[in-house]
C-alpha positions, 0 to 999 in steps of 0.5 A: 174938931173939924165940921163936915158940913153934916149935922148928925145930931137928931133933934128931939122927936126927929126921926132918924135917917129913914126912907119913905115909900108912898102909895095911893091911899086905898092900896096903903089902907089894904096893906096895912090890913094885910100886914097886920093879919100876918102877925108872924110877918117880921116887924108888922107895921111900923108908922103910917103917914097920911096926907091932908088930901087923902091921896097918899099913905107913906110908910117908913122903911129903913135908910137905904131902901130907896136905892133898890125900890122899883115897886110900879105905883109907888115911890121911895125917898129918902127923908134924911131925918127931914120932914119926918117928926116922931113927935107930930100930932096923930090926928092932924088938922085938915090939909096937913100930914099926919100919922094914920099909925104914929110911931108910939103906937106901932113900933119900928119901921116897916121891913120893906120886904114885908111892904112889897109883898103886901102891896103886890096883894093889895094891888091884887086884891084891888084889881079882883074887887074892881073887876067884879064890879 
């Protein structure tokens, strides 16, 4: 059998090919709440990463989402199974990246359409709250 140069076998605890949508923490936390409140939406919220500095949250979404993601104020990158491990600790040490919502607690990835709508609503709520000051 000839090697193609790519490793298709998953390591134990490794994520499949997924994309990661990163957003500012405040907007991300609002989006998590919005998705959870709308329990009837397909799939609900999936695994969410946070960085140790508290600046960003990352939502795991299906592979291919990055190809068409264009929501201002966010970024979507392909992980190709790298950098995201389903076996990582749920409570990371300071300065580390860890799970806000670990995979074993929430299930499958977040639907990109549901996430896009929730992030838009979150941005509007934050803007309204900031304008009330």
